[in-house]
C-alpha positions in Angstrom: 0.0 -0.1 0.0 3.0 2.3 0.2 2.5 3.4 -3.4 -0.6 5.2 -2.5 1.2 7.7 -0.4 3.2 9.6 -3.0 2.6 13.2 -4.0 2.6 13.2 -7.8 -0.7 14.6 -9.0 -1.3 12.3 -11.9 -4.8 11.2 -12.5 -5.7 8.2 -10.6 -9.1 7.0 -11.1 -10.7 4.8 -8.5 -14.2 3.1 -8.6 -16.5 3.9 -5.8 -19.5 1.8 -5.0 -21.9 2.4 -2.1 -24.3 0.1 -0.4 -27.1 1.0 -2.9 -25.1 -1.0 -5.5 -26.3 -4.5 -5.9 -23.8 -7.1 -4.5 -23.4 -8.8 -8.0 -22.6 -5.5 -9.5 -20.0 -4.7 -6.8 -18.2 -7.9 -7.5 -18.3 -7.8 -11.2 -17.6 -4.1 -11.3 -14.3 -4.5 -9.2 -13.2 -7.3 -11.2 -13.5 -5.2 -14.5 -12.0 -2.3 -12.9 -8.8 -4.3 -11.7 -8.6 -5.9 -15.3 -8.9 -2.4 -17.0 -6.0 -0.8 -14.9 -8.2 1.4 -12.3 -6.3 2.6 -9.3 -8.4 1.4 -6.6 -11.9 0.4 -5.4 -13.6 2.3 -2.7 -16.7 1.0 -0.8 -18.9 3.5 1.0 -21.0 2.4 3.8 -24.4 4.5 3.7 -27.1 3.7 6.1 -29.3 1.8 5.6 -27.9 -0.2 2.5 -25.4 -3.0 2.1 -22.5 -3.2 4.7 -19.1 -1.9 3.6 -17.1 -4.7 5.2 -19.4 -7.4 3.3 -18.7 -5.6 0.1 -15.0 -5.4 0.8 -14.8 -9.0 1.4 -16.6 -9.7 -1.7 -14.2 -7.5 -3.6 -11.0 -8.9 -2.0 -12.0 -12.5 -3.1 -12.9 -11.3 -6.8 -9.4 -9.5 -7.1 -5.9 -10.1 -6.6 -4.0 -6.8 -7.0 -6.2 -3.7 -6.7 -6.3 -1.4 -3.5 -9.5 -1.6 -1.6 -10.5 1.5 0.2 -13.1 1.0 2.9 -14.9 3.9 3.9 -16.4 5.7 5.5 -17.0 3.5 8.6 -18.6 5.1 11.6 -17.5 4.2 15.1 -21.0 4.7 16.7 -22.7 1.8 15.0 -19.4 0.1 14.4 -17.5 0.4 17.7 -13.6 0.9 17.1 -12.9 -2.7 18.3 -15.4 -4.0 15.7 -13.8 -1.7 13.0 -10.3 -3.2 14.0 -11.6 -6.8 13.9 -13.1 -6.3 10.4 -10.2 -4.4 9.0 -7.6 -6.9 10.2 -9.7 -9.7 8.8 -10.0 -7.9 5.6 -6.2 -7.4 5.6 -5.6 -11.2 5.9 -8.1 -12.0 3.4 -6.8 -9.5 0.8 -3.2 -9.7 1.3 -2.9 -6.3 2.9 -4.8 -4.2 0.2 -7.1 -2.5 2.5 -7.3 1.2 3.3 -9.8 2.0 6.0 -11.5 5.3 6.5 -13.3 6.4 9.6 -15.9 9.3 9.9 -18.6 10.6 12.2 -21.3 9.7 9.8 -24.4 11.5 8.6 -26.0 13.2 11.6 -29.7 12.2 10.5 -28.6 8.5 10.1 -27.0 8.5 13.5 -29.9 10.0 15.1 -32.3 7.4 13.4 -30.4 4.8 15.3 -30.5 6.6 18.6 -26.8 7.5 18.9 -25.6 10.6 20.7 -24.2 12.7 18.0 -23.3 15.7 20.1 -19.6 15.5 19.6 -18.7 14.3 16.0 -15.2 15.4 16.4 -14.8 13.3 19.5 -16.2 10.3 17.7 -13.5 10.7 14.8 -10.5 11.5 17.1 -11.2 8.5 19.7 -12.4 6.2 16.9 -9.0 6.8 14.9 -6.8 6.4 17.9 -8.4 3.2 19.3 -8.6 1.5 15.8 -5.0 2.5 15.1 -3.6 1.0 18.3 -5.8 -2.1 18.1 -4.4 -2.7 14.5 -0.9 -2.4 15.7 -1.4 -5.2 18.1 -1.7 -3.1 21.4 -3.7 -4.2 24.4 -6.0 -1.1 24.7 -7.4 0.2 28.0 -9.0 3.5 27.6 -11.7 5.7 29.3 -12.6 8.3 26.7 -15.3 10.7 26.3 -17.0 8.4 23.8 -15.5 5.0 23.9 -14.4 2.9 26.8 -12.2 -0.3 26.5 -10.9 -2.5 29.2 -7.8 -4.7 28.2 -9.0 -5.2 24.5 -6.7 -6.8 22.2 -7.2 -8.6 18.8 -6.7 -12.3 19.3 -5.2 -13.0 15.8 -2.3 -11.3 13.8 -3.0 -7.7 12.6 -1.1 -5.3 10.5 -0.4 -1.6 11.3 -2.6 0.2 8.9 -3.0 3.8 7.5 -6.2 5.2 8.6 -8.1 7.9 6.5 -10.6 10.3 8.0 -13.8 11.1 6.2 -14.3 14.9 6.8 -16.6 17.7 5.5 -16.4 20.8 7.7 -13.3 22.9 8.7 -12.8 21.4 12.2 -13.0 17.9 10.8 -10.6 18.6 8.0 -8.2 20.1 10.3 -8.5 17.0 12.6 -7.7 14.8 9.6 -4.5 16.8 9.0 -3.7 16.3 12.7 -4.3 12.7 13.1 -4.9 10.8 10.0 -2.9 9.4 7.2 -5.3 10.7 4.5 -8.7 12.3 4.0 -11.6 11.0 2.1 -13.6 14.0 0.6 -17.5 13.4 0.3 -19.4 13.1 -2.9 -20.5 16.8 -3.9 -17.0 18.1 -3.6 -16.1 20.4 -6.5 -12.8 22.2 -7.2 -13.5 25.2 -5.1 -14.4 22.9 -2.1 -11.3 20.8 -2.7 -8.9 23.8 -2.6 -10.5 25.1 0.6 -10.6 21.6 2.2 -6.8 21.1 1.4 -6.0 24.6 3.2 -7.9 23.3 6.2 -6.0 19.9 6.3 -2.8 21.6 6.0 -3.6 23.8 9.0 -4.2 20.7 11.0 -1.0 19.3 9.8 0.9 22.5 10.8 -0.6 22.5 14.4 0.4 19.0 14.9 4.0 19.3 13.5 3.0 17.0 10.6 3.9 19.1 7.6 5.3 16.8 5.1 3.8 13.7 6.6 2.3 11.5 3.7 -1.3 12.4 3.4 -3.6 10.7 0.7 -6.5 12.7 -0.5 -9.4 11.0 -2.1 -12.5 12.6 -3.6 -15.7 10.8 -4.2 -17.5 11.9 -7.5 -20.8 11.0 -9.0 -20.3 10.4 -12.8 -22.9 9.8 -15.3 -21.4 9.4 -18.8 -23.8 10.0 -21.6 -24.0 11.5 -25.1 -25.3 14.9 -23.9 -25.1 17.1 -20.7 -28.8 17.0 -20.4 -29.0 13.1 -20.5 -26.1 13.0 -17.9 -27.8 15.4 -15.6 -31.2 13.7 -15.6 -29.3 10.4 -14.7 -27.4 11.8 -11.8 -30.1 14.2 -10.5 -31.8 11.7 -8.1 -28.7 10.7 -6.3 -27.6 14.2 -6.1 -30.9 15.1 -4.6 -30.5 12.3 -2.0 -27.1 13.3 -0.8 -27.6 17.2 -0.8 -30.9 16.8 1.2 -29.4 14.4 3.7 -26.5 16.5 4.3 -28.4 19.9 4.7 -26.4 23.2 4.9 -22.7 22.5 5.1 -19.5 23.3 3.5 -20.1 21.4 0.4 -23.5 22.9 -0.4 -21.9 26.4 0.4 -19.0 25.7 -2.0 -21.5 24.7 -4.7 -23.2 28.0 -4.3 -26.4 26.6 -2.6 -27.7 29.0 0.1 -28.1 27.7 3.6 -31.8 28.4 3.4 -32.3 26.3 0.3 -30.2 23.4 1.8 -32.1 23.7 4.9 -35.4 23.3 3.0 -34.2 20.3 1.1 -32.8 18.7 4.4 -36.3 19.2 6.1 -38.2 17.5 3.2 -35.6 14.6 3.3 -36.3 14.2 7.2 -40.0 14.1 6.5 -39.5 11.3 4.1 -39.4 12.9 0.7 -36.3 13.2 -1.5 -37.0 16.5 -3.4 -35.5 15.7 -6.8 -37.7 18.2 -8.4 -35.9 21.1 -6.7 -32.4 20.2 -7.9 -31.6 22.4 -10.7 -29.0 21.9 -13.6 -26.7 24.4 -11.9 -26.8 22.3 -8.7 -26.1 19.2 -10.5 -23.2 20.9 -12.6 -21.7 22.2 -9.4 -21.4 18.6 -7.6 -21.3 16.0 -10.3 -19.6 15.0 -13.6 -22.5 14.4 -16.0 -22.2 14.5 -19.8 -19.9 13.2 -22.6 -16.4 11.8 -21.9 -14.4 14.9 -22.6 -16.6 17.0 -20.2 -16.2 14.4 -17.5 -12.5 14.0 -18.1 -12.3 17.8 -17.6 -14.2 17.6 -14.3 -11.7 14.9 -13.1 -8.6 16.8 -14.1 -9.9 19.9 -12.3 -10.1 17.8 -9.1 -6.6 16.4 -9.6 -5.2 20.0 -10.3 -6.7 21.2 -7.1 -4.7 18.6 -5.2 -6.7 15.3 -5.1 -4.6 12.1 -5.3 -7.4 9.7 -6.3 -10.9 10.5 -7.9 -13.1 7.6 -6.9 -16.1 7.8 -9.4 -19.5 6.5 -8.4 -20.9 5.4 -11.9 -24.5 6.4 -12.4 -27.0 4.6 -12.8 -25.9 2.8 -9.5 -27.5 -0.4 -10.6 -25.7 -0.8 -13.8 -22.1 -0.5 -12.3 -20.7 -3.3 -14.5 -21.8 -1.8 -17.7 -20.8 1.7 -16.8 -17.3 0.4 -15.7 -16.9 -1.2 -19.0 -18.1 2.2 -20.7 -15.8 4.3 -18.6 -13.0 2.1 -19.0 -13.1 2.3 -22.9 -14.3 6.0 -23.2 -13.1 7.9 -20.3 -10.0 6.1 -18.9 -7.9 6.8 -21.9 -8.7 10.6 -21.7 -7.4 10.6 -18.0 -3.9 9.1 -18.7 
């Protein structure tokens, strides 16, 4: 995995699949991506869809070389001891190809499960610290503000593993620079957001005396490859609506030019059980997703890389046709990204 931590800003295209991708598509898509020379496969864990660890295990058995990013896992429903167990097991299964990511999770989803979400930064800080120590083989006793462990140690061989942090807001991004080996930037991140986010990460590195420490930056990107911009927008609009509405007003929506009042209205509709697809304009789609012909999408990816992203992990839309879209992207888009 050491090759994933260099600073050269060439285009490195990863395949991202979330839990709303059918399992057969996850397996076949990953297999095709490895055969076509993609950089990595990234597996998101969105509630309440298919589980990230299960997807990662399926990908590990279907591939032999490609890096497998697992993120973002959330230490509230997945206690850090459980995260360490899963990651160590997956390292054993995959031959140490796993890059785990930890984050606080989406507030509305955590509250749906009854978790105390009053300290997302504490969740991330303690989650990373405990998971890292367990993966290093330590026996961990800790009484934290969020997590308590009493002489917990993995009872099988584990591998010290770089841990990435999933971050959106300024304090979380600074924390990523301070404690993590990399950052996973959420879907909906455009160039303006990426440049702003990297400045916050560097602030965290400077505060912790970690300037120059290897730090992998991964950005998730919705991608709808199509003959026209209009057709692409129509394909990606429903998933953009879901993620914009679930997130509410935040740094991503502001960087995309969406006012807090509008973002708040979208979120309130989402919480009431309606995803307001009809309210997502073409400008909103264009600000947060790559949708259109291959040349247009290649330009979108290049702008993220020029802004400082190491790996652009694309979520092919439609999400239930991942295999076909991976084949299409490999043939039409990947050559433009070399």
